[in-house]
N, C-alpha and C positions, 0 to 999 in steps of 0.2 A: 391654667398654666401647669398645674400639677399633672393633668391628663397628658399634656404634650411631653412633659419630662418623662413620665412613665413610658410613653410610646417610644421615645428616643432611647431610653435605657433598654427596653425590650428589644428594639431593633439592633442595637449594638451587641447585646448578649447573644441574640440569635446569629448574627453575622460572625461573631467570634466562635461560637459552637460549630457553625457550618464550616468555617475555614479550618478548624482543627480536625474535622472528620474527613476531609478530602484525602484521596489516595495519592495525590501528586507529591511524592516524596522529594524528587529532584528538580521539579519545576519544568521538566521537558514534557509537554503535552502536544507537540507538533508532530503530525505523522509524516513519514518520509514520502517521497514521490517516485514512482516508477515511470520511466520513459521507454516505450517500446521502440526498437530500431526496425525499420522496414514498415511494411503495410500491416494493418490490423486484420485484413482478410486476404488470402491468396489462393490461387489455384495451383496445384502441383501435379505433375504427370505421374500416373500410376507406374510403379516399378523403378522410378528414378530415386537416387539417394536424396534425403531431405536434410538440409542444414538450416536450422532456424536462425533468423537474423539476430535474435537475442534482445536484450533490454539492459538498461542501466538504472541504478537506483541512487537517489540523492537524499540527504538529510541535512537539516539546518540545525546546527549545534546551539547550545544556550548562549554562546558568544556571538551568534549570528553568522558563523562561517558555514559555507555549503561544502559538504564532504561526500565523496563517492562511497556508497556502502553496497556496491554491486556484489562484493564477495559474500554478502549475507543473503543474497537472493536465493529463493527456492523456486525451481522451475519444474513444472509438471508437463512433460512432453510425451504424449502417447500416440504420436502420428504413426500410422501403419501404412507405409508406402505400397504395400502389396495388396491392399484391399481398398477399392474405391469407397469413398464416404467422406463425411465431415468430421474433423478432429479439432481439438482445441489444445493450445499451448498456453498454460497459465503461469503468471509471474507473481510471486508474493515476497514481501520483505518486511522485517521489523527492525526498528533501530535499537540501540542499546538500552533505552528506557522501556522497551516493550511496545512502543507505538507502532501499529501496523499500517502499512500503506493501503490504498485502495487497489485491489487486485486488478491486474491487466490481463487481457485474454486475446490471443491471436486465433483466428479461425482459419483452418487449413482444409481446403477442399481437395481431396485426392481424386483426380479425374482421369479418364481415358483420353490421352492426347492432351494438348495444351492450348 
């Protein structure tokens, strides 16, 4: 019985120490979500202006509310419409707690004709 008591006390002590060392200061550990608008891969005609369809970003607050955080989105769009090739438009976002979403990426094939 003493052995079982010792193990229980050890388990509780280790659990207490572990929970005290966690970085989660505000309790928000849910990463936001990025939803791309349009297709994930497109063909685009060489020389024509390119306007990306964009994306929106959502986060779930500690209260369980879903909020639009699209204004925090970082978009890397290096599509060169004057040179045929494959380009990528990437979307990244982090919420106020610093949780990063899974990056989304659109493939843009700049081609002769369409």
